[in-house]
N, C-alpha and C positions, 0 to 999 in steps of 0.2 A: 394453534388448534382452530382458530377462527378463520384461517385461510388468508390472513393478512400478508404473510411473506409471499405467497403465490400471487396475491393481488399487486404487491409492490413490484415484483419481478415482471409481471404482466404489463404493468404501466410502463416500465422501462422498455420492454420489447415493443409495445404499441406506440410509443412516442420517442423513437430513436433520435429525432432531430431536435427535440426540445431540451435546451440547456436546463431550464427550470425543473422539468420532470426528472431528468437524470440527476441533477444536483440533489433535489429533495429526496429522491429514492435512495441514492447512495448514503445520505445522512441517516435516513430511517433504518436502512440495513445495518449501518454501523452501530446505531443505538441499540438495535435488537440483538446484535452479536456481542456487545460489550458485557463481559462478565456473565454470559449466558451460553453455556456449552451446547445446550439443546437447540437453541435458536441458531447458533453458528452451524451446526450440522444440518439443520433444516434448510437454511439459506443455501448451503452447498447443494443439497439434494434437489432444491427447486430451481437450480440454475442461476443463483444469485452471483456466484463468483464470475461466471462468464458474462453476466449482464454488467457487473461493475467494471470489469476490464474493457468490455465493449463501450461503456460510457466514456472511459478514459480515451480510448482510441478514436471515438467519434466526436469528442469535444476537447481536443488537445489544447485549444486556445482558451477554454473556460477555466479560470483558476478556481472558481467555486466547485465545479464538477471534480476537478483534479484533487482539491483538498478533501472534499467529502469522500471521494473514492479511495484515496490513500488511507484515510481514517477507517473506512469500512474494511479495507483489506488488512489493516493492522489488527483490528478487532477480530476479524475472521481467522487470522493466522495465530493469534495469541493462544498459546496452550492447546493448539489443535493441529497435530501433525498432518492429518489427512488434508485439512484445508490448506496448510502451507504448501504441500506438494501440489495440490490442485491449482493453487494460485500460480505457482511456477509453470505448470503445464499449460495453463490458459494464457500465458504471456504477461502475467501480472508484474513480475520483476522488471521486465523491459518497460512496462507502462509506468511504474513508479519512478524508475530512474529517468525516464523521459519527461515525467512531470517536473522533476527537480530541474532538469536541464531547460525545459521550456518555460518555467516560471521562476527564474532566479530572483525576481523582485517581490515574490510573495512569501512572507515569513510563514503564513499558515500552511502553504503547500510544502515548504521545506520542513517544517516541524512534523507534519503528519506523514510525509514521505519517510523521514527518518524513523518515525515510530513503526511504519509498515516494514521497512527494511530490518529494523531491530527484531520485530516479531517473526518475520520470515526466516531470518538467519538463526534464531534461537534453537540450539541443539539440532540444527539441520545443515550438515556439511555441504550437501548438494546445492541447497539454496544459497549458502554463503559463496560457493564457487561461482554460481550463476550471477550473483550480485557483483562479484569482482569482474567477471567477464563482460558484464553489461556496462561497466564503468561506474559502478556504485560507489567505490571508495572516493574517486575524484569528485563525484556529485556531493557526497557527504562533506568532504573537506571544503569544497566551494561554499556550501551552506554555512559551515562554521566561519569561514573567512568573511562572508557577506553579512553575517548577523552576529557579530561579536558581542553586541549589547543584549542579545536575546537569550535569557537563561533557558527558555524552553527549547530553542533550537540547539543550543550548546549541549544541554543535557541529552536530548534525543539523539543528537549526532554522536556523542560519546558512547552512548549505549549501542547504537547501531554499529559503530566502528568496532566496539568490543565484540559483538556477536559475529560480525562479518569476518573479523581477523582471528577469531579464537582458535581455529585449527590450521592457520597458515604455516607452511613449512618452508619449502624452497623459495617461495616468492615473498618472504617476510619483509623485503625491502621495498615493496610496492608503495608504501605510504611515504617514502622519502621524497 
């Protein structure tokens, strides 16, 4: 109500080249969306989803931006069907899988990306199909193989695989 969400999205739009602004803004939007349905809707309405995906596209090499953006997208999609659809439409699934592929040595990126994919695929067959089409299953399995000792990555990856594969039929052998 204070205009904070609009201000954060405006900062992202006004400082497209700044890793620090993009990373910080993604983290703020993620915090605001976490367990707050009203904020998650407001972030979507203010253009926050587009801004977060834009930050991922514009800062592919920045693991901090990628981690914060994946966390934000996960929170935005969590229990919000409209946001999950919008994230897919804005290219968010492609961006999350790309973050996993581009930052294989960052446990934080892998953990948060798995969370985002888990949230995006939850009760959303279209998103699950898109995740599979974008190579999400391979990216999740790679994260599991690369971070065997990380309970957080393993847990997130198992949940993501569960949601992504929940409605698989003919292509059930994709994970072999």
